[in-house]
SELOKE-946494 format. One record per residue: x, z, y of N, C-alpha, C, O, CB in turn. Coordinates in nm, 2 decimals, padded with zeros to 4 digits. Atoms other than C-alpha are relative to their C-alpha. Glycine has a CB too. Layout:
// residues N
   n.xx   n.zz   n.yy  ca.xx  ca.zz  ca.yy   c.xx   c.zz   c.yy   o.xx   o.zz   o.yy  cb.xx  cb.zz  cb.yy
      X      Z      Y      X      Z      Y      X      Z      Y      X      Z      Y      X      Z      Y
...
This chain:
// residues 169
   n.xx   n.zz   n.yy  ca.xx  ca.zz  ca.yy   c.xx   c.zz   c.yy   o.xx   o.zz   o.yy  cb.xx  cb.zz  cb.yy
  00.00  00.09 -00.11  09.97  11.49  12.39  00.09 -00.11 -00.03  00.21 -00.09 -00.04  00.04  00.07  00.14
 -00.09  00.11  00.03  10.10  11.14  12.32  00.06 -00.06  00.13  00.00 -00.05  00.24 -00.08 -00.10 -00.07
 -00.06  00.07 -00.12  10.33  10.95  12.55 -00.05 -00.14  00.01 -00.12 -00.19 -00.07  00.16  00.00 -00.02
  00.05  00.13 -00.02  10.27  10.62  12.70  00.08 -00.10 -00.09  00.19 -00.07 -00.13  00.01 -00.04  00.15
 -00.07  00.10  00.08  10.37  10.30  12.51  00.12 -00.04  00.07  00.12 -00.08  00.19 -00.10 -00.12 -00.03
 -00.13  00.04 -00.06  10.73  10.21  12.56  00.02 -00.14 -00.02  00.00 -00.20 -00.13  00.11  00.09 -00.07
 -00.03  00.14  00.01  10.83  09.86  12.63  00.14 -00.01 -00.06  00.24  00.04 -00.01  00.00 -00.07  00.14
 -00.13  00.01  00.07  11.11  09.77  12.38  00.08 -00.11  00.06  00.07 -00.22  00.02 -00.03 -00.02 -00.15
 -00.09  00.09 -00.06  11.36  09.61  12.60  00.12  00.08  00.05  00.11  00.20  00.07 -00.07 -00.08  00.12
 -00.12 -00.06 -00.05  11.71  09.68  12.73 -00.03  00.07  00.13 -00.09  00.01  00.22  00.12 -00.10  00.01
  00.02 -00.08 -00.13  11.71  09.95  13.00  00.12 -00.04  00.09  00.23  00.00  00.06 -00.01  00.15 -00.03
 -00.11  00.05 -00.08  11.91  09.80  13.28  00.06  00.11  00.09  00.18  00.10  00.12 -00.05 -00.11  00.09
 -00.05 -00.11 -00.09  11.94  10.11  13.50  00.09  00.09 -00.09  00.04  00.15 -00.19 -00.12  00.08  00.07
 -00.10 -00.07  00.08  12.25  10.29  13.37 -00.03  00.15 -00.02 -00.03  00.19 -00.14  00.14 -00.01  00.07
  00.03 -00.14  00.02  12.15  10.65  13.43 -00.13  00.02 -00.08 -00.13  00.11 -00.17 -00.03  00.07  00.14
  00.12 -00.01  00.08  11.80  10.60  13.28  00.03 -00.03 -00.14 -00.02  00.03 -00.23 -00.11 -00.10  00.05
 -00.03  00.03  00.13  11.95  10.43  12.98  00.08  00.11 -00.07  00.05  00.14 -00.19  00.09 -00.13  00.00
 -00.08 -00.11  00.06  12.20  10.72  12.92 -00.09  00.12 -00.03 -00.08  00.18 -00.13  00.11  00.04  00.09
  00.10 -00.11  00.02  11.92  10.98  12.96 -00.09 -00.03 -00.12 -00.11  00.06 -00.20 -00.08  00.02  00.13
  00.08  00.04  00.11  11.70  10.79  12.72  00.07  00.01 -00.13  00.02  00.05 -00.23 -00.06 -00.15  00.02
 -00.08 -00.01  00.12  11.98  10.76  12.47  00.01  00.14 -00.05  00.00  00.17 -00.17  00.14 -00.06  00.03
 -00.02 -00.14  00.03  12.04  11.13  12.48 -00.13  00.06 -00.06 -00.12  00.13 -00.17  00.04  00.09  00.12
  00.13 -00.05  00.05  11.67  11.21  12.43 -00.03 -00.05 -00.13 -00.07  00.02 -00.22 -00.11 -00.03  00.10
  00.04  00.07  00.13  11.62  10.96  12.15  00.09  00.05 -00.11  00.04  00.07 -00.22  00.01 -00.15  00.02
 -00.09 -00.05  00.10  11.93  11.07  11.96 -00.04  00.14 -00.04 -00.04  00.18 -00.16  00.15 -00.01  00.04
  00.05 -00.13  00.03  11.82  11.43  11.99 -00.12  00.00 -00.08 -00.13  00.08 -00.18 -00.02  00.08  00.13
  00.12  00.01  00.07  11.48  11.34  11.87  00.02 -00.05 -00.14 -00.04  00.00 -00.24 -00.10 -00.09  00.07
 -00.03  00.05  00.13  11.62  11.14  11.58  00.06  00.10 -00.09  00.02  00.12 -00.21  00.10 -00.12  00.01
 -00.07 -00.11  00.07  11.84  11.43  11.47 -00.10  00.10 -00.04 -00.10  00.16 -00.15  00.12  00.06  00.08
  00.10 -00.10  00.03  11.54  11.66  11.49 -00.09 -00.05 -00.12 -00.13  00.02 -00.21 -00.09  00.03  00.12
  00.08  00.06  00.10  11.33  11.42  11.28  00.07  00.00 -00.14  00.01  00.03 -00.24 -00.04 -00.14  00.03
 -00.08 -00.01  00.12  11.61  11.40  11.02  00.00  00.14 -00.06 -00.02  00.16 -00.18  00.14 -00.05  00.02
  00.01 -00.14  00.04  11.62  11.78  11.00 -00.13  00.03 -00.06 -00.14  00.09 -00.17  00.03  00.09  00.12
  00.13 -00.02  00.05  11.25  11.79  10.96 -00.03 -00.06 -00.14 -00.08  00.00 -00.23 -00.11 -00.04  00.10
  00.03  00.07  00.13  11.22  11.53  10.68  00.09  00.05 -00.11  00.04  00.06 -00.22  00.03 -00.15  00.02
 -00.08 -00.06  00.11  11.51  11.68  10.48 -00.05  00.13 -00.04 -00.05  00.17 -00.16  00.15  00.01  00.05
  00.06 -00.13  00.04  11.35  12.02  10.50 -00.13 -00.01 -00.06 -00.15  00.05 -00.17 -00.01  00.09  00.13
  00.14  00.01  00.05  10.99  11.92  10.44 -00.01 -00.07 -00.13 -00.08 -00.03 -00.22 -00.09 -00.07  00.10
  00.01  00.08  00.12  11.06  11.67  10.17  00.11  00.02 -00.10  00.11 -00.04 -00.21  00.00 -00.15  00.04
 -00.11 -00.03  00.09  11.37  11.81  10.01  00.08 -00.12 -00.04  00.09 -00.15 -00.16 -00.04  00.08 -00.12
 -00.07  00.12  00.03  11.56  11.49  10.04  00.14  00.01  00.07  00.16  00.09  00.15 -00.07 -00.13  00.04
 -00.13  00.01 -00.07  11.92  11.41  10.13  00.00 -00.11  00.10 -00.05 -00.22  00.07  00.12 -00.02 -00.11
 -00.01  00.10 -00.10  11.98  11.22  10.45  00.12  00.03  00.09  00.17  00.15  00.10 -00.13  00.00  00.08
 -00.11 -00.02 -00.10  12.25  11.17  10.71 -00.01 -00.11  00.10 -00.09 -00.21  00.09  00.14 -00.01 -00.07
  00.01  00.10 -00.11  12.30  10.98  11.03  00.14  00.00  00.07  00.21  00.10  00.08 -00.11  00.04  00.10
 -00.11  00.02 -00.08  12.59  10.83  11.21 -00.04 -00.09  00.11 -00.08 -00.20  00.09  00.12 -00.07 -00.09
  00.04  00.07 -00.11  12.52  10.72  11.56  00.12 -00.03  00.08  00.19  00.06  00.13 -00.11  00.08  00.09
 -00.12  00.04 -00.08  12.79  10.52  11.74 -00.04 -00.06  00.13 -00.12 -00.15  00.14  00.08 -00.10 -00.08
  00.02  00.05 -00.14  12.78  10.47  12.11  00.14 -00.05  00.05  00.23  00.03  00.06 -00.06  00.11  00.09
 -00.13  00.06 -00.04  13.06  10.24  12.24  00.05  00.07  00.13  00.18  00.07  00.15 -00.02 -00.14  00.03
 -00.05 -00.07 -00.12  13.08  10.45  12.56  00.06  00.14 -00.03  00.14  00.20  00.05 -00.11  00.02  00.10
 -00.05 -00.13  00.05  13.16  10.77  12.36  00.10 -00.03 -00.11  00.06 -00.10 -00.21 -00.11  00.10 -00.04
 -00.09  00.03  00.11  13.47  10.77  12.14 -00.04  00.05 -00.13 -00.02 -00.02 -00.23  00.14  00.07  00.04
  00.04 -00.05  00.13  13.34  11.00  11.87 -00.15 -00.03 -00.03 -00.23 -00.01  00.06  00.02  00.16  00.00
  00.14  00.02  00.03  13.02  10.90  11.69 -00.07  00.13 -00.03  00.00  00.23 -00.06 -00.01 -00.09 -00.13
  00.08 -00.12  00.03  12.74  11.16  11.66 -00.03 -00.01 -00.15 -00.08 -00.11 -00.20 -00.12  00.01  00.09
  00.02  00.00  00.14  12.71  11.27  11.30 -00.09  00.12 -00.03 -00.08  00.23  00.02  00.14  00.02 -00.08
  00.09 -00.11  00.05  12.43  11.47  11.13  00.00  00.00 -00.15 -00.01 -00.11 -00.20 -00.14 -00.02  00.07
 -00.01 -00.14 -00.05  12.44  11.71  10.96  00.14  00.04  00.03  00.17  00.12  00.12 -00.06  00.09 -00.11
 -00.14 -00.02 -00.02  12.82  11.72  10.93  00.08 -00.11 -00.06  00.02 -00.19 -00.14  00.04  00.15 -00.05
 -00.08  00.10  00.07  13.11  11.51  10.82 -00.01  00.01 -00.15 -00.02 -00.08 -00.22  00.15  00.00  00.05
  00.01 -00.03  00.14  13.10  11.68  10.48 -00.14 -00.04 -00.05 -00.15 -00.10 -00.16  00.03  00.14 -00.03
  00.14  00.03  00.04  12.72  11.63  10.46 -00.02 -00.15 -00.01 -00.08 -00.20 -00.11 -00.10  00.05  00.10
  00.01  00.14  00.00  12.75  11.26  10.54  00.08 -00.05 -00.12  00.03 -00.14 -00.19  00.06 -00.07  00.13
 -00.08  00.04  00.12  13.03  11.22  10.28 -00.07  00.02 -00.13 -00.07 -00.06 -00.22  00.14  00.06  00.00
  00.07 -00.04  00.12  12.82  11.40  10.02 -00.12 -00.10 -00.02 -00.13 -00.15 -00.14 -00.06  00.14  00.01
  00.12  00.09  00.02  12.51  11.18  10.08  00.05 -00.14 -00.03  00.00 -00.21 -00.12 -00.08 -00.01  00.13
 -00.05  00.13  00.03  12.72  10.86  10.08  00.06 -00.01 -00.14  00.04 -00.11 -00.21  00.11 -00.04  00.11
 -00.06 -00.01  00.14  12.90  10.96  09.76 -00.12 -00.01 -00.10 -00.11 -00.08 -00.20  00.08  00.12 -00.02
  00.12  00.01  00.09  12.56  11.02  09.59 -00.06 -00.14  00.00 -00.09 -00.19 -00.11 -00.11  00.11  00.05
  00.06  00.14 -00.01  12.43  10.68  09.72  00.09 -00.10 -00.08  00.04 -00.18 -00.15 -00.01 -00.04  00.14
 -00.10  00.10  00.06  12.75  10.50  09.60 -00.01  00.01 -00.15  00.01 -00.08 -00.22  00.14  00.02  00.05
  00.00 -00.02  00.14  12.72  10.66  09.25 -00.13 -00.04 -00.07 -00.14 -00.04 -00.19  00.03  00.14 -00.03
  00.12  00.05  00.06  12.37  10.53  09.20  00.02 -00.14 -00.04  00.09 -00.22  00.03 -00.13  00.01  00.10
 -00.03  00.13  00.05  12.38  10.21  08.99 -00.06 -00.10  00.11 -00.16 -00.08  00.17 -00.07 -00.03 -00.13
  00.04  00.10 -00.10  12.36  09.89  09.21 -00.14 -00.05 -00.01 -00.21 -00.07  00.09  00.10 -00.11 -00.01
  00.13  00.05  00.02  12.04  09.78  09.05 -00.10  00.10  00.06 -00.19  00.06  00.13 -00.03 -00.02 -00.15
  00.09 -00.10 -00.05  11.86  10.11  09.13  00.02  00.01  00.16 -00.08  00.04  00.23  00.02  00.13 -00.07
 -00.03 -00.02 -00.15  12.03  10.13  09.48 -00.07 -00.10  00.08 -00.13 -00.07  00.19  00.15  00.00  00.02
  00.06  00.10 -00.08  11.90  09.80  09.60 -00.14 -00.04 -00.03 -00.20 -00.13  00.03  00.09 -00.12 -00.02
  00.13  00.04  00.05  11.57  09.79  09.42 -00.11  00.01  00.11 -00.19 -00.08  00.12 -00.04  00.10 -00.11
  00.10 -00.01 -00.10  11.36  09.91  09.71  00.05 -00.02  00.14 -00.01  00.00  00.24 -00.06  00.14  00.00
 -00.06  00.03 -00.13  11.60  09.82  09.99 -00.05 -00.13  00.05 -00.05 -00.23 -00.02  00.15  00.01 -00.02
  00.04  00.12 -00.06  11.48  09.56  10.23  00.08 -00.03  00.12  00.12  00.06  00.20 -00.15  00.01  00.04
 -00.06  00.04 -00.13  11.65  09.36  10.50 -00.12 -00.06  00.08 -00.23 -00.07  00.03  00.12 -00.10 -00.02
  00.10  00.05 -00.08  11.46  09.21  10.78 -00.07 -00.12 -00.06 -00.20 -00.13 -00.05  00.05 -00.03  00.14
  00.05  00.12  00.06  11.41  08.88  10.61 -00.09  00.02 -00.12 -00.20 -00.03 -00.13  00.11 -00.10 -00.04
  00.08 -00.03  00.12  11.28  09.02  10.28 -00.12  00.08  00.04 -00.23  00.06 -00.02  00.08  00.07 -00.10
  00.12 -00.08 -00.05  11.05  09.26  10.47 -00.10 -00.10  00.05 -00.22 -00.09  00.02  00.04  00.10  00.11
  00.09  00.10 -00.05  10.90  08.97  10.66 -00.06 -00.09 -00.10 -00.18 -00.12 -00.10  00.07 -00.08  00.11
  00.06  00.08  00.11  10.86  08.76  10.35 -00.11  00.07 -00.08 -00.21  00.01 -00.11  00.11 -00.05 -00.10
  00.10 -00.08  00.08  10.68  09.04  10.17 -00.13  00.02  00.09 -00.24  00.01  00.03  00.06  00.14 -00.03
  00.11 -00.01 -00.09  10.46  09.09  10.48 -00.08 -00.13  00.00 -00.21 -00.12  00.00  00.04  00.05  00.14
  00.06  00.13 -00.01  10.38  08.72  10.50 -00.08 -00.03 -00.13 -00.19 -00.08 -00.13  00.10 -00.11  00.03
  00.06  00.02  00.13  10.30  08.71  10.13 -00.13  00.08 -00.01 -00.23  00.03 -00.05  00.09  00.04 -00.12
  00.12 -00.08  00.00  10.05  09.00  10.16 -00.10 -00.05  00.09 -00.22 -00.06  00.06  00.04  00.14  00.04
  00.10  00.05 -00.09  09.89  08.85  10.46 -00.06 -00.13 -00.05 -00.18 -00.16 -00.02  00.06 -00.02  00.14
  00.05  00.13  00.06  09.86  08.51  10.29 -00.10  00.03 -00.11 -00.20 -00.04 -00.11  00.12 -00.08 -00.06
  00.09 -00.03  00.10  09.69  08.67  10.00 -00.13  00.05  00.06 -00.24  00.02  00.02  00.05  00.11 -00.09
  00.12 -00.05 -00.07  09.45  08.85  10.24 -00.08 -00.11  00.06 -00.20 -00.12  00.06  00.04  00.10  00.11
  00.07  00.12 -00.06  09.38  08.52  10.42 -00.07 -00.08 -00.10 -00.18 -00.12 -00.08  00.11 -00.08  00.07
  00.06  00.07  00.11  09.31  08.35  10.09 -00.13  00.06 -00.04 -00.23  00.00 -00.06  00.09 -00.02 -00.12
  00.11 -00.07  00.04  09.07  08.62  09.99 -00.12 -00.01  00.11 -00.23 -00.03  00.07  00.03  00.15 -00.02
  00.10  00.01 -00.11  08.89  08.61  10.33 -00.06 -00.14  00.01 -00.18 -00.16  00.03  00.06  00.04  00.14
  00.05  00.14  00.00  08.87  08.23  10.32 -00.10 -00.02 -00.11 -00.20 -00.09 -00.09  00.12 -00.10 -00.02
  00.10  00.01  00.11  08.70  08.25  09.98 -00.13  00.07  00.03 -00.24  00.02  00.00  00.06  00.06 -00.13
  00.12 -00.08 -00.04  08.46  08.52  10.11 -00.08 -00.08  00.10 -00.20 -00.09  00.09  00.03  00.13  00.05
  00.07  00.08 -00.10  08.38  08.30  10.41 -00.07 -00.12 -00.06 -00.18 -00.16 -00.03  00.10 -00.05  00.11
  00.05  00.12  00.06  08.33  07.99  10.19 -00.13  00.04 -00.08 -00.23 -00.03 -00.08  00.10 -00.06 -00.10
  00.11 -00.05  00.08  08.10  08.19  09.96 -00.12  00.03  00.09 -00.24  00.00  00.06  00.03  00.12 -00.09
  00.10 -00.04 -00.10  07.90  08.32  10.26 -00.06 -00.13  00.05 -00.19 -00.14  00.07  00.05  00.08  00.11
  00.05  00.13 -00.06  07.87  07.96  10.40 -00.09 -00.07 -00.11 -00.19 -00.12 -00.07  00.12 -00.09  00.04
  00.08  00.07  00.10  07.74  07.83  10.07 -00.13  00.08 -00.03 -00.23  00.02 -00.07  00.08 -00.01 -00.13
  00.13 -00.08  00.01  07.49  08.12  10.04 -00.10 -00.04  00.11 -00.22 -00.05  00.08  00.04  00.15  00.01
  00.08  00.05 -00.11  07.36  08.02  10.38 -00.06 -00.14 -00.03 -00.18 -00.16 -00.01  00.07  00.01  00.14
  00.04  00.14  00.04  07.35  07.66  10.26 -00.11  00.01 -00.10 -00.21 -00.07 -00.10  00.12 -00.08 -00.05
  00.10 -00.01  00.11  07.15  07.77  09.95 -00.13  00.04  00.06 -00.24 -00.01  00.02  00.05  00.11 -00.10
  00.13 -00.05 -00.06  06.89  07.95  10.17 -00.06 -00.12  00.08 -00.18 -00.13  00.08  00.02  00.12  00.09
  00.05  00.11 -00.07  06.86  07.64  10.39 -00.06 -00.10 -00.10 -00.17 -00.16 -00.07  00.11 -00.07  00.08
  00.05  00.09  00.11  06.81  07.43  10.07 -00.13  00.05 -00.05 -00.22 -00.03 -00.06  00.10 -00.01 -00.11
  00.13 -00.05  00.05  06.54  07.66  09.95 -00.11 -00.01  00.10 -00.22 -00.03  00.07  00.02  00.15 -00.04
  00.10  00.01 -00.11  06.37  07.65  10.29 -00.05 -00.14  00.02 -00.16 -00.17  00.04  00.06  00.06  00.12
  00.03  00.14 -00.04  06.39  07.28  10.35 -00.01 -00.10 -00.12 -00.07 -00.20 -00.12  00.10 -00.06  00.09
  00.00  00.08  00.12  06.45  07.14  10.00  00.08 -00.13  00.01  00.06 -00.23 -00.06 -00.14 -00.04 -00.04
 -00.08  00.12 -00.02  06.71  06.89  10.12  00.15  00.04  00.00  00.19  00.12  00.08 -00.04 -00.06  00.14
 -00.14 -00.02  00.00  07.07  06.89  10.02  00.08 -00.13  00.03  00.20 -00.14 -00.01  00.04  00.05 -00.14
 -00.07  00.12 -00.04  07.16  06.55  10.16  00.11  00.04  00.10  00.10  00.13  00.18 -00.10 -00.10  00.06
 -00.11 -00.02 -00.09  07.48  06.53  10.35  00.11  00.10 -00.05  00.21  00.13  00.02 -00.05  00.05  00.13
 -00.10 -00.09  00.05  07.67  06.77  10.13  00.11 -00.08 -00.07  00.08 -00.18 -00.14 -00.06  00.10 -00.10
 -00.11  00.07  00.07  08.02  06.66  10.01  00.00  00.05 -00.15 -00.08  00.14 -00.18  00.13  00.04  00.07
  00.00 -00.03  00.14  08.10  06.68  09.64  00.05  00.15 -00.01  00.00  00.22 -00.10  00.10 -00.09 -00.08
 -00.06 -00.14  00.01  08.31  07.00  09.70 -00.11  00.10  00.04 -00.13  00.20 -00.02  00.12  00.01  00.09
  00.11 -00.09 -00.04  08.02  07.16  09.89 -00.11  00.01 -00.11 -00.16  00.12 -00.13 -00.07 -00.05  00.13
  00.10  00.00  00.10  07.78  07.06  09.62  00.05  00.08 -00.12 -00.03  00.16 -00.17 -00.03 -00.15 -00.05
 -00.05 -00.08  00.11  08.00  07.21  09.35  00.00  00.15  00.04 -00.03  00.24 -00.05  00.15 -00.04 -00.03
  00.00 -00.14 -00.04  08.04  07.53  09.55 -00.14  00.06  00.01 -00.16  00.17 -00.02  00.07  00.02  00.14
  00.14 -00.04  00.00  07.67  07.55  09.61 -00.05  00.03 -00.14 -00.13  00.12 -00.16 -00.09 -00.11  00.08
  00.04 -00.02  00.14  07.61  07.51  09.24  00.05  00.13 -00.05 -00.02  00.21 -00.12  00.05 -00.12 -00.09
 -00.06 -00.13  00.04  07.85  07.80  09.18 -00.07  00.12  00.05 -00.10  00.21 -00.02  00.15  00.00  00.04
  00.08 -00.11 -00.07  07.67  08.02  09.43 -00.13  00.02 -00.06 -00.18  00.14 -00.09 -00.01 -00.02  00.15
  00.14 -00.01  00.06  07.33  07.94  09.28  00.01  00.06 -00.14 -00.07  00.15 -00.17 -00.06 -00.14  00.00
 -00.02 -00.05  00.13  07.46  08.01  08.93  00.03  00.15  00.01 -00.03  00.23 -00.07  00.11 -00.07 -00.07
 -00.03 -00.14 -00.02  07.60  08.34  09.05 -00.13  00.08  00.04 -00.15  00.19 -00.01  00.11  00.02  00.11
  00.12 -00.07 -00.04  07.27  08.44  09.22 -00.10  00.01 -00.12 -00.16  00.11 -00.13 -00.06 -00.08  00.12
  00.09  00.00  00.11  07.08  08.34  08.91  00.04  00.11 -00.10 -00.04  00.18 -00.16  00.00 -00.14 -00.07
 -00.06 -00.10  00.09  07.31  08.57  08.70 -00.04  00.14  00.06 -00.08  00.23 -00.02  00.15 -00.01 -00.01
  00.04 -00.13 -00.06  07.24  08.86  08.95 -00.15  00.02 -00.03 -00.19  00.13 -00.06  00.03  00.00  00.15
  00.15 -00.01  00.02  06.86  08.79  08.92 -00.03  00.04 -00.15 -00.11  00.13 -00.17 -00.07 -00.13  00.04
  00.02 -00.03  00.14  06.88  08.79  08.54  00.04  00.14 -00.04 -00.03  00.21 -00.11  00.08 -00.10 -00.09
 -00.04 -00.14  00.02  07.07  09.12  08.54 -00.10  00.10  00.05 -00.13  00.20 -00.01  00.14  00.03  00.06
  00.10 -00.09 -00.06  06.82  09.28  08.77 -00.13  00.00 -00.09 -00.19  00.11 -00.11 -00.04 -00.04  00.14
  00.12  00.00  00.08  06.53  09.16  08.55  00.02  00.08 -00.13 -00.07  00.15 -00.18 -00.03 -00.15 -00.04
 -00.03 -00.08  00.12  06.70  09.31  08.24  00.00  00.15  00.03 -00.05  00.22 -00.05  00.14 -00.04 -00.06
  00.00 -00.14 -00.04  06.75  09.64  08.42 -00.15  00.05  00.02 -00.18  00.15 -00.03  00.07  00.02  00.14
  00.14 -00.04 -00.02  06.38  09.64  08.52 -00.07  00.01 -00.14 -00.15  00.10 -00.15 -00.07 -00.10  00.09
  00.06 -00.01  00.13  06.28  09.57  08.16  00.04  00.12 -00.07 -00.05  00.19 -00.14  00.03 -00.13 -00.08
 -00.05 -00.12  00.07  06.49  09.85  08.03 -00.06  00.12  00.06 -00.10  00.22 -00.01  00.16  00.01  00.01
  00.06 -00.11 -00.06  06.36  10.09  08.29 -00.15  00.01 -00.03 -00.21  00.12 -00.05  00.01 -00.02  00.16
  00.14  00.00  00.04  06.00  09.98  08.20 -00.02  00.06 -00.14 -00.11  00.13 -00.16 -00.06 -00.14  00.01
  00.01 -00.05  00.13  06.06  10.06  07.84  00.03  00.15 -00.01 -00.02  00.21 -00.10  00.10 -00.08 -00.09
 -00.04 -00.14  00.00  06.21  10.40  07.92 -00.11  00.09  00.07 -00.12  00.20  00.04  00.13  00.02  00.07
  00.10 -00.08 -00.08  05.92  10.50  08.15 -00.10  00.06 -00.10 -00.15 -00.01 -00.19 -00.07 -00.09  00.10
  00.10 -00.07  00.09  05.68  10.75  07.99 -00.14 -00.07  00.01 -00.18 -00.10  00.12 -00.01  00.15  00.02
  00.13  00.06  00.00  05.34  10.60  07.89 -00.11  00.11 -00.01 -00.10  00.20 -00.09 -00.01 -00.10 -00.11
  00.11 -00.09  00.00  05.03  10.80  07.97 -00.13 -00.07 -00.05 -00.16 -00.17  00.00 -00.02  00.06  00.14
  00.12  00.06  00.05  04.72  10.74  07.77 -00.12  00.08  00.06 -00.12  00.21  00.06  00.00  00.01 -00.16
  00.12 -00.07 -00.06  04.38  10.82  07.93 -00.07  00.09 -00.10 -00.09  00.06 -00.22 -00.11 -00.10  00.05
  00.07 -00.09  00.08  04.21  11.12  07.79  00.09  00.09 -00.08  00.03  00.17 -00.17 -00.10 -00.07 -00.09
 -00.08 -00.08  00.08  04.51  11.29  07.64  00.06  00.12  00.08  00.13  00.20  00.02  00.11 -00.07 -00.06
């Protein structure tokens, strides 16, 4: 059973905020325990609440020191290799989405030119096309011709492989 979507905003009601804090920290510690057990990894957590003097530490002070020492002894190059801050994460995401947009734009352009090609075949009129449209249409036609040639070659090969039956044998 899934919970309802939570609006990510500051909880103004003091008692609700404190109750939510306790539940969320408990859930976080449980998730850390699960991930360290299931994946056999080292993890730790330090949760500081300004209203409570002592920070909450998981699994223990010694466990946190052990994980931090292991992390510190990893060479800086390896340590920061996969680490992202908010800015680099967003840049990476924007780059991936830009690549996706470029790919979709090319697909849309190709589809538009394919439709243009069929209109040309139907009406025989390519007037009103810009030079860029004309070049793209030429590219699509060449590509379609290549597909047709490949299909024809396949058919010829299949015809040659088909067994021949002679009447009376």
